[in-house]
N, C-alpha and C positions, 0 to 999 in steps of 0.2 A: 434502639434508634441510633442510627450513626450521626455524629455531630462534626460537620466539616472543621478541622482543625484550622484556627486562624494563622498558624506558622505555614501550613502547607498552602493555604489560601494565598498567603503573601508571596510564597515562593511561586506559584503558578502565574500570579500578576507580575512578579519580576521578569520571569521567562517571556511573558507576552510582550511587556514593554521593552525588555532589552532585545528581543527578536525583532520587533519593529524597527528599532533604531538601527540594529545591524543591517537589516535588509533595506531599510530607506537610504542608509549610507552607500551600500553596495549598489543600489539602484541609481542613485545620483552619480556615482562614479562610473558606473556603466554607460550611462547615456551622456556622459561628459567626455567619453572617449571618442575621438574623431577618427576619420578614415586613414589618415596617415599612421596613427599609432597602430590601428588593426592591420594595415597593410605591412607595418614592420613585424608583427605577430606572424602573418602569414608567411612572410619571407623566412622567419626562423623555423616554421614548421616544415617548409620546403627544402631548406638548407640541410635539415636532418636526413634527407634523401627519401622523405616520405611524400610522394606525389599521387599515390594510388587513391581513388575516390573512397571516401569513409561513409558516405551516405548516398542512397539512391538519387537524391536530388541532384547530385554532382555528375550523374551519368548522361544526362540529356541536355540539350541545348548548347550553345556557344561554349568553348573551352579556353577562351583567351584570357588575359591577365585581368581584364575589367570585370568578367563574369566570375572568376574566382574571387576577386575582391569583395564584389557584391554578396557572393555566398558566405565568405568569411564575416562580412560585417553583420550579415543576418544571424549567423550562429552565435557570434560574441554578444550581440543585442538580446538574444534568446535566454541568456544566463537568469535574469530574475524570474522570468515566467517560468522557466524549467525547473527552477528551484522550489518555487510553491506548488507547481503542478505535481513534482515527486511527492511533496508532504502530504498534500490533500488527497491524492489518490491512494497512497498508501494508508492514511488513517481511515479513509472512507471503507476501502476494502477490509482493513483490520477490524473495524467496527462491524460491517456486514458479517464477517465470518464469525465473530463473537456471537451474533444473533443466530447464525446457521448452526453453530455448536450447540447453543441453547435449544434451538428447534429439534435437532436430532436426539438431544437427551430427552426431550418430551415426547417425541414420535416414538422412540424405542422403549418408553416408560422406564428409563434408568433411575435408579433410586439413590445412587451414591452422590450425585451432584446437586440435588435439590437446594442443599443449603448455600451454594454459591450462585444461584440463579439471580439473585439481585445484582450481584457484581456483572454478570453478562448483560443484564438489563440496562445497566448503568453505562457500560461501555457502548452498546447499542444506541444509547441516547445521543451519541456524537455523531451519528448518521447524517441527520439534516444540517449540522454546521460544516461538516467537511464536504458535504454535497452542495452548498451554497458557494463555497470557494470553487468547486469544479464548474459549476454553472458561470461564474463569473469569468473564469479561465476560457471556458467556452465561448462566452460572448466576445472576448477580446480576440479570440482566434477567428471566429466567423466574420467579425467585422475588419479582419486583417489589420488589426492593431498588433496583434501577437502573430508569430510564425513558427509555431512549434510543429504544426502539421501542413507540411507543403504541398500535400495533395489538395489542399483548399484552394490553391492559386488556380484560377479559371483558365489560365494560358496552357496548362499542362494538358487539359483535356479538350483543346480546340486544334483539329488537325490542320488548320491553316497557319498555326502559329510556329515559330521557330523553336519554342521551347516544349513542343508537343511531346508527350509521353506516352506511348501505345500502351504500356502496362497499366497505368493509371486510368487510361481510357476504358479498358476492359473492366476495371474495378469500379467505375463509377456509378453503377446501379447501387452499390452499397456505400462506397465512400463519396457521398455527395453532402452538401452542407445542410439541406432540410432534414434529411434522413438522420444524420448524425446528431442535429439538435433535438429531434423527437427522441431518439434513443437515450441521449443523456438525460433529458427531463424524465423519461420513463424510468430509468434506473434511480435516480436520486428521489423522485416522488414517491415511487412504489416502495423502495427501502424504507424511507422515512415513514411512509404509512404503516408498514409492517412493524416497524420499531415501537411506534405509539400505540398500534392496535394491541399488539402481544403483551405490551406493558400494562396497559389498561384492563385487558381481560383477566391476566394474573391478579391484578389488584381486586377484581371482582371476585375471583376464585377464593381469595383470602376472606372477602367479607361476607360472602354467602356460603362458602363451603359446599356448593351445589355440585352434585355430579354432572347435570345437565350444563352447567356452565363451564365445568371441566371438559366436558365433550367437545363443546364449541372451542374452547381453548386449544384443544388437541388439533382440531380440524385446522384451525389458523396458522398452527406451527406446520403442518403438512403443506398448506399453502405457500408458506414462506420458503420451504425447502425447493418446492417446484420453482418459483420465482427466482431465487438464488442460483439454482442449477443453470438456468438459461442466462441470467443477467450476468453472472460472474465470468461466464465465457465471453459475452458480447462485450463487456466493459474493458475486458483485457485487450480484445481487438482494438477498440475504439480508441482508448485512452493511452494505450502503450504501444502495440504493435503496429499501428498506423503510422507512428512516428517514423518507421522505416518501412513504407508502404510497397517497396518492391521484394521485400523478404517476407517470409511466412514460416510458421512452425506448427505442426499438429499438436507438439507438446507445450506450446506456449500458455494456452489457458490453465493448464494444470500446473505449470510453473509458477505463474502469477498468483493463482489461488491458493496453492498449497504454501507459498511463502507467506501470505496474509495470514492463513489458518494458523501456522506454527506461531505467528507473532501474537495473534489473538489469545491463544492458549498461554502465551508467556505473559501477557498483559494479565489475564485472569489470575493467574498463578501469583504474580506480583502483589496485585490488589487484595487478594485472599490473604496472603502472607501479611501484608501490613495491617489489615483489619484484625487478625488474629494477634498480631504483636501488640496492637492498641487496645485489646481487650473488647473490641465490638463483635467479634465472631468467634467465641470460645468453642463453638460446635466443631469448626474446622480443625482437623486433627492430621497425625502422620499418614493416615490411610488415604485421605482426600488429596493431600500433597502427592503422595505416591502415584496417585492415578492421574492427576495432572502432569506429574513427571514423566509418566508412561507415554501419554498423548505428545507432549512435548518432544521427547526422543523419537517417537514413532514419525511424527510429522517431519522432524528434521532428517530424517533418513529418507523419507519419502521425497522430500524436496531434493535432496541429492541424487536420487534416482532420476528425477526429472531433468535436473542440471546435466548429469552425465549423459543421459538418453538425448536430449536436444544437441549438446555439443558434438557427441560421438557421431551421429548421424550425418551431420554436415561435415565435420572432419573427413569421414570415411569417403562421402561422395566427392567432395572437393569440387563443387560446381562454382564457378567465379561468382555469380551474382547472388549466391547463398552464403558463401563464406565471407562475402564482403562485410556482412553483419558483425562477423567475429573479429575480422581484421582490424576495425577501428577500436574495439574493445582491448584487443592485445597491444596495439601499438600505443594508444593514449590512456587506456583506463586499465592497464595490467594489474596495477596495484589493487584496484577494486575487484577485478574479475577473479584473482587468486584469493584474496583477502576473504571473500564472500565463502569460498570453500572451507577456509580455516575457521571461521566464525560459527558456520551453520552446519559443518560436517565434522571436522577434525576434533574440534573441542568437545562438542556434545557427544561423540562417539567414545571419546577418551575418558569423559568424566561420568556419563549418564547410563553406562551399561549396567553397573551394580544396582540391585534393588534397594540395597540399604542407603545407597547415597540419595536416592529419591526421596528418602524421609528426612533429609537434613535441610533445615529451611534456609540456612545462609547459603549452602552451596546451590540449591535450587532456584533462590531468588538471583543469585549471581549469573547462573546459566540462563535464566529467562532474560536478563538484561543483556548478556551477550548475544542472544538469538534475536532479540528486537533490534539491536544495532546492525547485525549481520543482515536480517532481511530488509531493513531500510536500505542497506547498502545495495541489496539485490534491485530494489525499485530504482534507486539512483543509477545503477548500471544499465537499467533498461531505458531510462530517459534520456540521461545526458549525451551519450555518444552520438545519437541521432539527432538531437536537436541543437547542442552546443559543440560538439565535436572536440577537436584538439584545443579549443580556446577556453578551458577551464582553469589552467595553471596560472592563476593571477589573483590579485587581492579582491577584485569584484566577484569573482566566482566564490571565493572563500566567504566573504561576507554576506552575500545573498543566500548561500546554502545554510550557513550556521545561523542566520536570521530566520530563515523559514523553519528549520528544524526547532528552534527555541520558541518561536511563536506557536507551531503546532503542537509542541510538548505542553507549553503552558495553558493554551486554549483547552487541550484534551484533559489535563488534570483537572482544571477549573470546572469544566461541564459534567464530567463523570463524577467527580465527588460531589458536586452540588446535586446532582440527580441522587447519589446514594444517600445524601442526607434527607431527601424527601421520601425515602422509601422504608418500608419495614425491611430490615435485613433477613429476617427468616419469612419464607413464604408459608405462614401457618396453615393455609387452606388447601395446600397440596397433599393429595392422598397418600403420597410416598415419602412425606417427610421423616416419619419415624424411621424408615429404612435408612435414610441418609444420616440420621443422628447416630445410629447405631452401627453403621457401616463400618466393615473391618475386612482389610484386604487379606484373603485366605492363605497367602504364601509368605 
């Protein structure tokens, strides 16, 4: 039985408190900035010669100075909400992907991974917490307190309004507030239910060691795979791609999902190594580490494929309303756009090709941490350019993002390790447990 280390618990609480303090400071500084200061920022942006629209919301309506200032003010004021949105969606997707990885191991009757099932269950326990943050953000947006999703503005779909947007008018069957609210609640409640249900049936399998209960457990895993397959695509459209609603990509759902999946495998690897080093999971050995490393490497390469395919298709077509999406990222987020390629492709490819390297605990733990940072940056790059635009390069942007990340990290550690402390680390009722204990990679 794992016991939550008081030192680790203290660190998690410090992260939460420090994150709240930094985020609060950034929030109040952000809301204390007046239009004159924002106007000065806008002038600096335009003084660099960059006057092309960075977001589809700038393509419709009046194009005078007052309209530009109104838009710049809205983008600057989006900083706090965009920061917490990035972290909450990333952690929700990561936790759901950990449960997806868990479900496909069960569905395929894989034997090697059984001894790390409790780690996956613990990560999935964060789903309702991240989901609660997403619901709060949703409420702020649909009540027009927040403005991350400009398609929610009713003026844009009113043909008699000066701000009428014909593209959003055509998309309003899907992009409308009631349907958006329903979908968000469906994703969060559904994923939270599956997290609870699979964990409870897994516990029952341990208690009864019944093949009938295990068969029921198998069926629920198949159910979650089907649920995840649909919802992971739809929430990428809703929570990420609709920030830039004029633009769309057929690769986007894979790009967002694979990013979160690679992060979830990295988290599983880190926690498993931590438990091994602390003596709580002695059954975890080089072979299990190697297989997690194989998944981490493969998913990093798959993410790179989706990154390249998505970018290359739009670069090749050179359609103005499509490349506009990349223009803002090149111009103001170039450091993030190219850094994610280094963290998620160049470094994993350079280090993790060797099979022997994948058995090195220190190297693999370091690579897992790098991939998590890189994939968070992927989500940052999906959210910030469309919601905050060029107005990130200031102290308020730094404080709100640092605060959101520290708060999310602290809350994640606290919830996951608290859940782990309440579980038997070894699923003794699983019929494939012996195979996992004696598992040896054959090459």
